C-alpha positions in Angstrom: 9.6 -0.1 13.1 11.0 2.4 10.7 14.6 2.7 9.4 15.5 4.9 12.5 14.3 2.2 14.9 11.1 4.0 16.1 7.8 2.1 16.1 4.6 3.8 15.1 3.4 3.3 18.7 6.4 5.0 20.2 6.1 8.0 17.8 2.4 8.3 18.4 3.0 8.4 22.2 5.9 10.8 21.9 4.0 13.3 19.7 0.6 12.6 21.4 -1.0 11.6 18.1 -3.5 8.7 17.9 -1.8 5.5 16.8 -4.2 4.9 13.9 -3.7 8.5 12.6 0.1 8.1 12.5 -0.2 4.6 11.0 -2.5 5.9 8.3 0.0 8.7 7.5 2.8 6.1 7.3 0.8 3.9 4.9 -0.1 6.9 2.7 -3.8 6.8 3.2 -5.8 9.9 2.4 -9.4 10.6 3.1 -12.0 12.5 0.9 -13.1 14.6 3.9 -9.5 15.9 4.5 -9.9 18.3 1.6 -6.6 17.3 -0.2 -6.0 15.3 -3.3 -7.0 11.6 -3.2 -4.2 9.2 -3.8 -4.1 5.4 -4.4 -4.0 4.6 -0.7 -4.4 0.9 -1.1 -0.9 0.4 -2.5 1.0 3.6 -2.3 4.4 2.0 -2.9 3.3 0.3 -6.2 3.4 2.8 -9.2 0.4 2.9 -11.4 2.4 1.7 -14.4 3.4 -1.4 -12.5 -0.1 -2.0 -11.4 -1.4 -1.9 -15.0 1.2 -4.4 -16.0 0.3 -6.7 -13.2 -3.4 -6.5 -14.1 -2.6 -7.1 -17.7 -0.6 -10.2 -17.0 -3.3 -11.5 -14.6 -5.9 -11.1 -17.3 -3.6 -13.1 -19.6 -3.7 -16.0 -17.1 -0.7 -15.5 -14.8 -1.2 -16.9 -11.4 -1.1 -14.8 -8.2 1.9 -16.8 -7.0 3.8 -16.3 -10.3 3.1 -12.6 -10.3 4.2 -12.3 -6.6 7.4 -14.2 -7.4 8.1 -12.1 -10.5 7.4 -8.7 -8.9 8.8 -9.3 -5.4 5.4 -8.3 -3.9 3.3 -10.4 -1.6 0.5 -12.5 -2.9 -2.0 -10.5 -0.8 -0.7 -7.3 -2.4 -1.1 -8.8 -5.9 -4.7 -9.9 -5.0 -5.5 -6.4 -3.8 -4.1 -4.9 -7.0 -6.0 -7.2 -9.3 -9.3 -6.9 -7.4 -9.2 -3.1 -7.8 -9.6 -3.7 -11.5 
């Protein structure tokens, strides 16, 4: 649900948009064939500068769990950020 109390499913039904299309928009995904700019869709809420810092700390030996605790991000998000490197 979003901050207004509407789920992706209810909005998709209301506006007759496929669920996954609306979900992708919500997550910030973009596609090469859409003709627009390509963004960092994997982690749209994490700024590039913050990602660079996370990758740098990981290379210096910081654990995934420690990075997650320090940044407030989930361990899976940290893993995805460092695997992109």
